[in-house]
C-alpha positions, 0 to 999 in steps of 0.5 A: 384806453382799453375801456374806450376800445371796448365801448367802440367795439360795442358801437361797431357791433351795433352799427352806431359809428357812422353811416356807410356811403359809396365813394368814388371808384367803389370805395367803401366809406364810413364815419368814425368819431374819435372818443374825444372828438365830435368830428367824423372822419372817413374810413377808406378801404380802397384808394381811387380805382385801384381796389383793395391795396395794403397800406402802412399804418402811416398812410392810414393815419394820414388818410383817416385823421388828417385835419381831425387830429394832430400829427403826433396822435394819428398813429395812436388813433389808427391803433385804436381803430384797428383794435376796435375792429379786431375786437368787434363782433356781430350778433352772428359772431362775425367781424364787421371788417376783416383785417389782414396784416402784413409783417415784413422782416429782412434777413441779415445778409452779413455784418461789416465792420470798420477796421479801425479799433479806435473808430470815432463812430463807436460809443458806449464801449467800456472794453477793448474791441478789435473792430470799429463801428458795425455796418449792416450793408457793405460799404467802402469806408466808415464815417471815421475814414477807415476801410470797412471789411466783412466781419467773420467769426469762428463758430467754435470760439467766437473769435472775429476776423476780417474778410475782403475781396483782394486785389494785388498791389502792383507796386509792392509784391506781397501786398494786397488791397482788401475791399468789402465790395464784390468785384461783380457789382451785379452779383446777388449776395448768394452768388457772392458767397458761392464764388469766393475762393482764395484767389479773390478773397482773403481772411485776416485775423486782428490778433491783438498780439496773440500768436496762432496755436497752429501757424502752419498745417498740411491740407490736401493738396498743399501747405497752409499758413497763418502769416504775420501781416499788417492791415492798414485801416486807412486804405485796407492794404495788407502787407506780409511781414509782421504788424497787427495780425495774421493773414491766411496764406497759401504759398503755392497759390502765389507761385508760377504754377498754382495747383488746379485742385479746388481744395487748394483754392479754399477761401477760408482756413480749416483751423482757427488760430485762436482756439485751434478748432480743426475742421480738415476732412469734414463736410464743412471744412472750416470753422470760420463763418459769415455772420448772417441769419438763416431763413429757416431759423428766422421763420421758426423764431417768427412762427413761434412768436406769432403763435404765442400772439394769436389768441387761444380758445380755452376750450380747444386750440384753434390756432393755425399758421401756414408757412409757404414758399414759391418753390416746392423744393424750398418749402420741403427744406423749410418744413424739414428744417423747422421740424428739426429745429422745433425738436431741438428746442423741445429737447433743450427745454426738457433738459433744462427742466430735468436739471431743475428737478433732478434729485427731487425724486430721490428725496421724495422716496426717502421721505416716503420711507421715513413715513413723512406725509407727502403731497401729490407732487412728492408722491408722484416723484417718489413713484417715478423714482421707484419705477425708474431707479430700482437699484437705488431703491433697493439700497435705500430700502436696505439701509432702512433695515437694521439687519442690512444697514452695515452689510456690503452694498451691491454695485458700491465697492467698499461701501455698506448699505448705509454708506451707499444710501448716504451717497445716493441722498447726497447726489440727490441733494447736490449732484452731480447727476450722470448725463445718461440719466438725463437722457432717459428723463428727456426721452420720457418727456418728449414721448409724452408730447408724441415726439421721437426722442431721437429726432427725425433722421431716417435711422430713428424714424424707421426700423428698416430705414431703407425700405421705410418699414416699421414706424417708430411709434410701434416701439412704444405702448401709448397709454392714454392715461399714463406715460408712454413706455417701450414695448416689452416683447419686441423683435431684434430689429426693433430692439436695435431701432430702440438703441438707435433712438437712444444713441441719437438722443444722447448725441443731441443732448451732448450737442446742447450741453456743449452748444457753440455760440454762447448757447452752452448750458454753462453760458446759459447759467443752467449747469456745468459738465463735470466728473463724478465728484462723489465716486471719484474725488480729486486730490485737491481743489485745483485739480478738480477745477482744472479737470472741469476746465479741460472738459469744457475745452474739449466739449466745446469742440464737439468733434472731440466727443465720443458721441460724435465719432471722435478719432484718437490723437497722437498727443493731448491737443495743444490747446488743452496743454496750454490751458493747464499750463496757464492754470499752473502758472497762475497758481504757482505750480509746476505745469508738468506736475499739474498736467500729469495730475489732471490727466491721471484724474480724468483717466481714473474717472473714465472721462479720458483714456490713455488708449484713445487720446483726446476723446472725451467719453460722454457717458462718464460725464455728469452735470451739476447745478451752478453755485451762487457765484459765477465768474467771467472773463473781462477780455472775451466775456466767457462765462464760467460756472466754476473758478476754472483755476482762475484762467479763462478756457477760451483766451487764457486770460484771468477770470474774475467773480461776476455776481450771482448765477441766475439759476 
């Protein structure tokens, strides 16, 4: 087929594929002979007197090849014609017929689901699921006859909820009918989202016999509850008082004098009943989200895919992509959003590569000290390690000298040069690797691409953000033949600017390590966040496993990270205690004893502090590459790169071995 297209393209170049004619209405016509057919078919560039109009491949197939080819071959023939036209060039390098393709993509405005877990329209499921068949448009009922409601999800843990517009049941106080349809059928999808409030919209949690971690809470200006309730799939009615789930309930809104404060009419709860994620007091004050695609993210994904499809000249890049909008404001938002999303993607790729190559510089430098022959790559790694890790270089070099090998090593308490060198090499071989070191590596990789390591917020772009003075590029030496590096002689303001860049980059790295929605490093089988196991070994393996699980539990709620201005709590969060006690029961230990041992170990490592309860100190965390085997939860499918005490950190179910890691 490719050879035929090549020959046809040559024929187009030399004008041997038919005679051009003028048809009615100014249509340009020509004759094209199929590779296996002696019969010419017309090529029309317009229809009637309408001039040039876009046509689908199906329309082209019927117009060009009707009567000449069987119906099942016409579409392939059109693809061949378009491939020929795209490949052909005249002697002057011009295409004989320029083409323009239009690709249409529709954003997902939401997902709706059948409320019957036993829905007869579902096929292929091998595990229990709280919802029935999925729908991409709101509808009253599923084919199985059950009511369809909007599907919602917790941003932190992924738990699903039903959302629906409520209507009071006049015959039964405390009961409501829920529907996926907005009461105003003429409202646009955007307005339907904006005008939701507690009075017209309800959220139901199909709990599968699980109780909320927090069943009631105070939130200005009134108290909120997760109340036991029963949802009937037959008619979408919800009745308070026990059943198959819990309803988000604000009692004050059902009294004779409901509060007028907009905060009391919030349609979504501030606390997830499953993971206890608490968003009170934040700008986005709920973890519950509708399931829809964002325009900016879709535009970024499509742009990336299209750029990869556009052929690239090997001598220089001539690929260009223009993204536009009818609104100047939308265009500005789209530009800024795509730029920031591209930065985060580049940061994620740089972190993955840094994890993959971590420790190789240490081993290359040790090989150089031992006089081993090194190839160009290992020499480069050894040189980079020597330039960026002077303290470790001094230890390794000292350990190689008999006069220093048995002397105390600086910065390594109670260790000699030889013992400290052994620890450095062990870390280089197996990890764990301190996360702050990755931030330095990532910054170097981004600077080599000409990107600001801290992103694109004003504080990191300018030395004086208010006056927009002192661009960030002035902070670095841009050597065309080498790696950009911070300038040595900078002013105090510029030094603070560099500090802001480092702080912002570190916060972004932590966002990637504990990304939500199954996008964390652990979920992607890339790395596990852990303690410094070499410097602070745990008392026993179960303490280490549980401590790592607690790190994932707290880190997945990024509001608990020190890089995100986490506030100190009065007590260890209940979801942390629930996980530790579940591990203890699974392994036949006393829950309070394991809780004490794990928290003491975290305090010894500096990951947690008794003076700032519930704050996870990111600067003391490390990353370790995954082992061969990983574990997964059969119930919620959460991936665990370690045994985690045998308990899932999300649903507290038992986890099982699940094959080999893809690392």
